[in-house]
N, C-alpha and C positions, 0 to 999 in steps of 0.2 A: 527238653524238661518232658517231653511226651512223647509215647513211640504207637503209631497207630495200628492197631491191627491191622493183620493182611485184606479179611475179608467181615460184611456186615453179617450179620447170624441172622437166618429169614425167619426165625423164633423169637425177632427182636419186640418187634409191635404185641404179640401173646407177652411177650417176660414183661415188659411195661403195665398192662391192664393187669398182669396175677400179683405184682410187685412193687410197683411204684407210686408212690401215694400220689402224684398229681394226677395218673391217668388211671389207676386201679377201679375196675370195675364199668371201664368205658365203652363203648358199643367197638368191636376188635376191628371189623371192617374200614371202620369210619379213622382209627389210629392209625390203621394201617395204610391208608389211603392218603392222609395225613405227612406220614412220615416216608414215605414212596415222592413226594415233591422234595422233598429234603434232602441236598447232600450231606449223609449223616457222616458223623464222625467216630468209629469207638478208639479210647487212647487210653493207654495204660498212665499212670497219672504215677509218678515213683516218689520214694519216702524222703519226707525231707527236702523239700522242694516248693519254692512258692509257684504260683498258680498266675495271679497278679491282685494289684494292689487296686482295693476296691476303694469308692468315693475321693477319686482324681479329678479335683475340677476340670468339670469339662471333657471328662472321659468313662465313656461306657463299655459295656460289654455287647460280642454281637450276637451273643450261644447265651440258650439255658444250659448247666452243670445236671445229669442226672447222674448220679449212683448207680452201681449195678450188683454190685459186692463189696463182699468185705474189704473194708479199709477203715481210713479217720481222717475228716478232711477238718483243720480247724482256720479260723479266724480270729485274727491278733491283732489287738487296738495296738498302736502305735505314739506314743515312745514309753509309754506305760508297760509293753510287753506281757497285756493281759488276753486272757483265751476267752472271746465273748459269744461264741458261738462252737458248736461240736456237730459235724453231720458224720451217720451214716448211710449204711446201702436201703433203697428206700428209700430215702431223699435225695434233694435237689440244694443245688447251693448255686449263686448268681444273680438269682430273680431283682437282688437290692440292686441290680447294676445294670440291668434292664431297662432303654431311655419310653418305656412306656408306662401305662398303668400307675400304681403305688409305683413304683419303683422313681416317677418321678419327682416325687414328694421325699423320697426314703436317702437324707443326705445323711452325711456323718463325719467324724472326721478320719482320714485315710486310711484302712484298714488291711494288712495282710493277711490275701487268703491261703493256705499252707496244707500240701500233704503229709499228714504226720507217719500215718502207713499206706502202702499203697495199693491203687485200687483201682476199675477201670470207671471210665464212663462214657457216656453220650453226651453228644455237643449236638446239641438242638438249637436248629438258628434260629435268629430273633423273628422276622418272619414268619413263621411257622408256628412258632409259641402265640405269633398273633393273631394269627388264622385259627388256630383252636382256642383260645382266649371268646377271640368276636361270636365263634358259633356254637359253648358249649357251658352250657349253665353251669354244670358238674364241674368244669374247670375253672370257671372265673373262681367259684365261693373258693376252689381251695387254693387257690392264687392268691388270693386276698387273708387266706386264714394263714400261709404260710409266714406272710407281714406281722399276722397278731401273735404269732404264737415266737417269732421271734423277740418281739417284745415283753413276751411272758417270761422268755427265757433269758433275757437281760434284766429282767423282775426280780428273780429269783438269785440272778448275783448279783442284787446292790443289798441284798439283806446276806451276802455273807457280809458276819462280822469277823472281825480280827479273834473270837472267840474259836478255835478249831472245831470243835466238833459243828458248832451250829451251819460252820462255812461248807465245809465238809456233805453234810446235810444236805444243805440248802445247793450246791450244786448237784446230786443223787437225788432230789425230789427235779429241778426241773428236769434231769435228760427222765427221770420216771413220766412226767406229762408230755413230753417234747413225743417222746418213740410209743407213748398211748396212744396221743393223738393224732399221730402220723397212719397207725395201726402197724409198725414194725412190732412190737411188743405188747405182751408180756409173750413167751411161746406157747406152743401148745397144751402144755405143762403149767403155765402159768406165773413162768418164770421171767422175770425182768433178771439179762444178762448182759452186762457193756464191756466192751473191748475201751478200758481207761488207764494207760499209764500214771502213774504218781505224778511223773511230771506235766501231766494236761491238767490233773487237779490242780498241782499247788502254783500254777501260772493261772488258771481260772479263779481261784479265792484266794490269789496273793497271799500263799503259805512256801514255808521252807518244803523240800520232800520230805526230810526228817520228821516235822513235826505232821506232814501228813501218814508217814509211813504210822505213829504213835495214832492217830486217831483210828484210819484202818485195824490195825491191831486190836483196838479199845472197841471198832464197831464190831468184830470178829469175836471176840470175847463175851459180848451181847450178847449174839445171835444174831444183829441186826442186817452182815453182809457175811457169805462167805467168800474167799475162792479158790475156784474150781481147779482139782490139779490134770492135768493134763498137757499135749504140746502144745497149745495155745498160753501166752505168757499176757499180764496185762486182763486177765478178763474178772471182772468183779461180781456177784450176784447177787440182789438183793434178798433176802428174805424177809423182811418185816417193812413194807414200805412207808404203815402206817406207823411201825415205832420208829423210822428215822423222818415224819413228820411232826412227831413230838419231840427231836432234837432240835428238828428246824428255828422250830417256835419256841423252845426252852430259853430258859437264863442259866446262869454260870450256877445256882446251886441245885436247878434240877436235874443236872447230869451230874450227879455222883461221879462214873466210873470215870471221867477224865480229870486226872494227878495232880494238874497247875490249873491253881485259883488265879 
């Protein structure tokens, strides 16, 4: 499932402080000290592989996963096969299954956490996470906010009606809010760009892939999104976040570009 990298980069603490939501802006020497006392592992997680099953009775994790570079990690609820969480670089996952703090009260039905696209992660041991949590007010507040942010993401998905434009707009609005709050987006030009395969959209919104394709074409035609051309597939650039908000809150009569009533 995972292949360990041959060596830990000496620049890792600096990279976490610059790029990772939980550590961004923290005191670099302190972060380096915390990590120096831990047995850190950098792993390559390959696409289409399960990582662990969350929320199993009496089973917890012993590490926090921090994503270091491009990739997509999803959480898929069973047996409905619905995606309820999407993680990108700069984020982390596994915190809802750590047996301390808010994780002690974070219970749900079993969910499969899977790598949708290959990524690299660092696994920070539970004891190290707890140590940082106890000593850093910034880290405690951000850790708390991760739980709040997940609840808000799932709330957006609850508003995915059977009306396809609204369902897709709900997911895009959820990702805009999530990545903005995590400080991962927009980019320096103010653009929101997501690696978002049609299959992921379909399983998050409970639509078939053909319907998702039609919705995306309609959104492109009305300049809400665009599909950047280049080497990377599955990218969606948001052109009009506020326009998506209108679709998100619209009724069928208000979305005149959708052909099916």
